[in-house]
N, CA, C and O atoms as a DFTB+ gen file, in Angstrom:
264 C
 N C O
     1  1      17.261      -4.208      -0.402
     2  2      18.091      -5.414      -0.374
     3  2      19.166      -5.445      -1.398
     4  3      18.824      -4.969      -2.480
     5  1      20.198      -5.822      -1.330
     6  2      21.440      -5.869      -2.117
     7  2      21.644      -7.337      -2.443
     8  3      22.439      -8.128      -1.935
     9  1      20.537      -7.568      -3.633
    10  2      20.546      -8.827      -4.447
    11  2      20.578      -8.071      -5.900
    12  3      20.843      -6.901      -6.178
    13  1      20.188      -9.244      -6.765
    14  2      19.993      -9.043      -8.044
    15  2      18.718      -8.190      -8.543
    16  3      18.700      -7.250      -9.336
    17  1      17.954      -8.627      -8.038
    18  2      16.748      -7.758      -8.174
    19  2      16.256      -6.670      -7.080
    20  3      15.311      -5.882      -7.096
    21  1      17.187      -6.915      -6.199
    22  2      17.073      -5.216      -5.666
    23  2      15.723      -5.150      -4.445
    24  3      15.450      -4.177      -3.742
    25  1      15.133      -6.274      -4.460
    26  2      13.988      -6.295      -3.430
    27  2      14.152      -7.405      -2.499
    28  3      14.471      -8.552      -2.812
    29  1      13.963      -7.068      -1.597
    30  2      13.907      -8.264      -0.583
    31  2      13.080      -7.588       1.048
    32  3      13.003      -6.375       1.246
    33  1      12.672      -8.373       1.807
    34  2      12.264      -8.225       3.027
    35  2      12.308      -8.843       4.100
    36  3      11.855      -9.983       4.201
    37  1      12.829      -8.233       5.033
    38  2      13.073      -8.999       6.713
    39  2      11.516      -9.393       6.896
    40  3      10.472      -9.101       6.313
    41  1      11.901     -10.249       8.064
    42  2      10.404     -11.004       8.189
    43  2       9.976     -10.095       9.263
    44  3       8.853      -9.599       9.165
    45  1      10.771      -9.785      10.351
    46  2      10.137      -8.719      11.470
    47  2      11.077      -7.823      11.832
    48  3      12.177      -8.260      12.171
    49  1      10.836      -6.428      11.833
    50  2      11.473      -5.394      12.631
    51  2      10.870      -4.910      13.668
    52  3       9.693      -4.576      13.534
    53  1      11.568      -4.745      15.034
    54  2      10.833      -3.949      16.116
    55  2      11.361      -2.559      15.725
    56  3      12.520      -2.380      15.351
    57  1      10.507      -1.659      15.828
    58  2      10.829      -0.043      15.762
    59  2      10.825       0.622      17.202
    60  3      10.287       0.232      18.238
    61  1      11.552       1.685      16.958
    62  2      11.574       2.554      18.178
    63  2      10.558       3.353      18.093
    64  3       9.899       3.386      17.053
    65  1      10.214       4.233      19.298
    66  2       9.139       5.289      19.041
    67  2       9.702       6.315      17.989
    68  3       8.697       6.801      17.470
    69  1      10.570       6.755      17.549
    70  2      11.602       7.726      17.037
    71  2      11.521       7.241      15.674
    72  3      12.006       7.994      14.831
    73  1      10.875       5.848      15.153
    74  2      11.005       5.122      14.038
    75  2      12.066       4.810      13.216
    76  3      11.988       4.709      11.991
    77  1      13.337       4.614      14.072
    78  2      14.576       3.738      13.825
    79  2      14.416       2.454      14.443
    80  3      14.006       2.226      15.581
    81  1      14.847       1.511      13.419
    82  2      14.882      -0.037      14.040
    83  2      15.710      -0.240      15.009
    84  3      16.790       0.311      15.222
    85  1      15.222      -0.976      15.538
    86  2      15.720      -1.301      17.163
    87  2      16.109      -2.592      16.969
    88  3      17.313      -2.752      17.167
    89  1      15.314      -3.876      16.548
    90  2      16.244      -5.157      16.235
    91  2      15.136      -5.558      15.057
    92  3      14.036      -5.059      14.824
    93  1      15.882      -6.709      14.366
    94  2      15.193      -7.642      13.553
    95  2      14.887      -9.186      13.418
    96  3      15.464      -9.689      14.382
    97  1      14.385      -9.994      12.836
    98  2      14.376     -10.963      12.757
    99  2      13.966     -12.121      11.726
   100  3      12.904     -12.311      11.133
   101  1      15.088     -12.778      11.719
   102  2      15.201     -13.262      10.072
   103  2      14.614     -14.717      10.551
   104  3      15.333     -15.245      11.399
   105  1      13.444     -15.477      10.176
   106  2      12.624     -16.705      10.259
   107  2      12.900     -17.446       9.200
   108  3      12.687     -17.108       8.036
   109  1      13.465     -18.655       9.628
   110  2      13.403     -19.506       8.517
   111  2      12.340     -21.152       9.136
   112  3      11.876     -21.455      10.235
   113  1      12.334     -21.687       8.090
   114  2      11.516     -22.971       8.176
   115  2      12.151     -23.796       9.384
   116  3      13.250     -23.507       9.856
   117  1      11.365     -24.844       9.841
   118  2      12.017     -25.562      11.223
   119  2      13.033     -26.414      10.175
   120  3      14.220     -26.178      10.398
   121  1      12.853     -27.082       9.399
   122  2      13.711     -27.713       8.612
   123  2      15.254     -27.205       8.015
   124  3      16.115     -28.033       7.717
   125  1      15.453     -25.824       7.895
   126  2      16.537     -25.207       7.515
   127  2      17.269     -24.998       8.887
   128  3      16.916     -24.888      10.061
   129  1      18.622     -24.993       8.094
   130  2      19.634     -24.481       9.133
   131  2      19.662     -23.087       9.755
   132  3      19.950     -22.172       8.983
   133  1      19.403     -22.772      11.061
   134  2      19.502     -21.196      11.221
   135  2      20.679     -20.446      10.586
   136  3      20.336     -19.324      10.213
   137  1      21.959     -20.735      10.355
   138  2      22.941     -20.158       9.783
   139  2      22.564     -19.646       8.321
   140  3      23.079     -18.666       7.783
   141  1      21.516     -20.518       7.724
   142  2      20.930     -19.844       6.492
   143  2      20.596     -18.424       6.520
   144  3      21.055     -17.538       5.800
   145  1      19.733     -18.335       7.451
   146  2      19.471     -16.694       7.556
   147  2      19.883     -15.786       8.271
   148  3      19.332     -14.735       8.597
   149  1      21.536     -16.469       8.693
   150  2      22.591     -15.630       9.287
   151  2      23.096     -14.246       8.228
   152  3      22.957     -13.054       8.504
   153  1      23.611     -14.736       7.171
   154  2      24.165     -13.906       6.501
   155  2      22.741     -12.762       5.838
   156  3      22.762     -11.533       5.771
   157  1      21.806     -13.553       5.498
   158  2      20.623     -12.501       5.043
   159  2      20.287     -11.785       6.046
   160  3      19.692     -10.762       5.706
   161  1      20.441     -11.923       7.225
   162  2      20.118     -10.901       8.371
   163  2      20.686      -9.922       8.336
   164  3      20.037      -8.876       8.342
   165  1      22.113      -9.893       8.287
   166  2      22.943      -9.338       8.149
   167  2      22.712      -7.998       7.283
   168  3      22.645      -6.782       7.460
   169  1      22.629      -8.922       6.264
   170  2      22.555      -7.712       4.708
   171  2      21.263      -6.987       5.167
   172  3      21.368      -5.760       5.138
   173  1      19.978      -7.507       5.615
   174  2      18.986      -6.789       6.042
   175  2      19.671      -5.617       7.120
   176  3      19.631      -4.439       6.766
   177  1      20.247      -5.955       8.337
   178  2      20.863      -5.064       9.164
   179  2      21.613      -3.796       8.397
   180  3      21.522      -2.625       8.766
   181  1      22.359      -4.259       7.278
   182  2      23.404      -3.198       7.102
   183  2      22.378      -2.152       5.924
   184  3      22.684      -0.972       5.754
   185  1      21.243      -2.748       5.235
   186  2      20.637      -1.993       4.770
   187  2      19.686      -1.035       5.578
   188  3      19.514       0.081       5.088
   189  1      19.140      -1.295       6.590
   190  2      18.600      -0.592       8.053
   191  2      19.323       0.680       8.375
   192  3      18.858       1.820       8.404
   193  1      20.793       0.195       8.660
   194  2      21.570       1.109       9.141
   195  2      22.149       1.916       8.075
   196  3      22.909       2.747       8.571
   197  1      22.092       1.995       6.850
   198  2      22.436       2.776       5.919
   199  2      21.104       3.702       5.830
   200  3      21.347       4.909       5.860
   201  1      19.880       3.374       5.736
   202  2      18.644       3.722       5.778
   203  2      18.672       5.013       6.765
   204  3      18.800       6.161       6.339
   205  1      18.565       4.749       7.848
   206  2      18.090       4.838       9.560
   207  2      19.380       5.515       9.890
   208  3      19.386       6.695      10.243
   209  1      20.574       4.745       9.779
   210  2      21.551       5.445      10.630
   211  2      21.716       5.055      12.102
   212  3      22.223       5.807      12.935
   213  1      21.240       3.794      12.373
   214  2      21.314       3.049      13.322
   215  2      21.137       1.190      13.086
   216  3      20.216       0.704      12.429
   217  1      21.983       0.551      13.621
   218  2      22.086      -0.786      13.197
   219  2      21.422      -1.464      14.048
   220  3      21.935      -1.478      15.167
   221  1      20.312      -2.127      13.913
   222  2      19.192      -3.347      14.729
   223  2      20.041      -4.057      15.131
   224  3      21.102      -4.125      14.509
   225  1      19.825      -4.833      16.342
   226  2      20.199      -5.913      17.105
   227  2      19.372      -7.230      15.885
   228  3      18.234      -7.228      15.415
   229  1      20.526      -8.232      15.693
   230  2      19.938      -9.227      14.627
   231  2      19.744     -10.574      15.557
   232  3      20.503     -11.018      16.419
   233  1      18.261     -11.161      15.017
   234  2      17.997     -12.321      15.696
   235  2      17.686     -13.096      14.572
   236  3      17.352     -12.465      13.570
   237  1      17.722     -14.448      14.498
   238  2      17.802     -15.446      13.386
   239  2      17.055     -16.953      14.088
   240  3      17.455     -17.500      15.115
   241  1      16.140     -17.316      13.412
   242  2      15.651     -18.702      13.982
   243  2      15.019     -19.547      13.090
   244  3      14.517     -19.175      12.030
   245  1      15.043     -20.990      13.623
   246  2      14.196     -21.766      12.770
   247  2      13.202     -22.363      13.812
   248  3      12.938     -23.562      13.727
   249  1      12.659     -21.637      14.745
   250  2      11.949     -22.437      15.390
   251  2      12.379     -23.095      16.745
   252  3      11.752     -23.042      17.802
   253  1      13.676     -23.781      16.488
   254  2      14.124     -24.748      17.538
   255  2      15.556     -24.239      17.792
   256  3      16.065     -24.426      18.897
   257  1      16.271     -23.558      16.744
   258  2      17.360     -22.872      17.259
   259  2      17.600     -21.676      17.036
   260  3      17.277     -21.343      15.895
   261  1      18.135     -20.702      17.793
   262  2      17.995     -19.293      17.828
   263  2      19.820     -18.534      17.767
   264  3      19.982     -17.314      17.786
């Protein structure tokens, strides 16, 4: 994860049978705006793309908005 600590974890990743990422989900609390997770999810997707050579589909939600 490209941040000051270099540590970050995606909430959920859907993996293909060959071990490559197919999709990722960034989940936020219900009272948070979904757009808060949008940039974070993009950064996770960028990292997975660099690591595995395949960009996953991005989903983000607060439980109400997707």
